[in-house]
DOKOL-572589 format. One record per residue (C-alpha): x, y, z. Coordinates in steps of 0.1 Angstrom, whole numbers, plus 5000, padded with zeros to 4 digits. Example, Ala and Ser with C-alpha at 12.3 -4.5 7.8 and 13.67 -1.06 7.14 Angstrom:
! residues 2
512349555078513749895071
This chain:
! residues 170
539149984880536750274880534450394852535250714835532750994843531250984808530550604808527250464819527750174843526249834831524249814864522450154859518950134874515450224861514050564860510250604861508050914862504250854867501651124867498851124894496450904874499050654862499650314876497649994880494650084903492149864922489049934941489349774976486849574995485349635029486349735055488849975038486850055007488550324986491250224962494950154957497150264928500450084924503050324913506250114914506549734914507849444894505449504865507149834856510449834874513449594874514249664911513649364933513949564965510649764967507149834956505250164963501850304958498950514971496150394992492950594997490650485025487050585023485450775052484650535080486950275064489950105079492749855072492349585097495149495121497749285105501549245103504049135077506248825084508948905058508449265047508949615061506549895053506750275053503550475053503350845046500051025051499451325028495651395030492851345056493051245092492850925111494550695136497350445130497650185157501150055158501949765182498749845202499550215206497250465187498850755169497151055153497651055116497551385097499351505065503051465070502751175095505350895086505250545100507750265097506649915107509249635106508449265104505949125128504849465141501049475142499349785127495949915118494950225098491550395105490050685086488350895112487851205091484951325071486851285038489251035022492450935040495350925016498750775022501650625003502950285011506450155004506849775008510249615010510749374993507949394968504749194972501949424985500949504949500049144944497749144974495849454962495449304927494148974941491549124964490549434945488649514913490249704884489750074886490050354860490950704872487850934875485250664876482750664904483350424933481350104933479050004960480949864990481849494983483049215005486449055006486948774982487248414993490948404983491848685008493648465033495748295005496448644990497648775024499948475029501448514994502048895002503848815035501048895059501048725093498048525104494848725110494948885144491949105144489249275124
């Protein structure tokens, strides 16, 4: 049986529109510094398939090499310049660069430009938002960045809970 064109199916999904400064946001510790804003995740969306957000890496900062044991990730660079090392191979990252990393693929993101390096991340299934919340400090849009701070003691357990593989580099 098919639904009539004017009937809304019972399984209709969520619809969310967020403005640039909306979403849960967290200052990030060294070595990335910068901040993350979670745009889509279990806290505001019923989907259990994905989470998505924006990460801003401060000049000279980087996301250390890691991989995800049970998640896939899509990165889309939209401002700044840097290098994304995927499975040991460095790739120039400029606005418009898109990266897909499947499970167990090591990757590292380095801001090599004079300004902030900005990208979106999409994490399938969700979980990355929990990591950023666990290791970060709450951020309000427009407030000045705090002095660089170290990673908290719970970082390894937060990584494991978010599906990261064991530490393979710094």
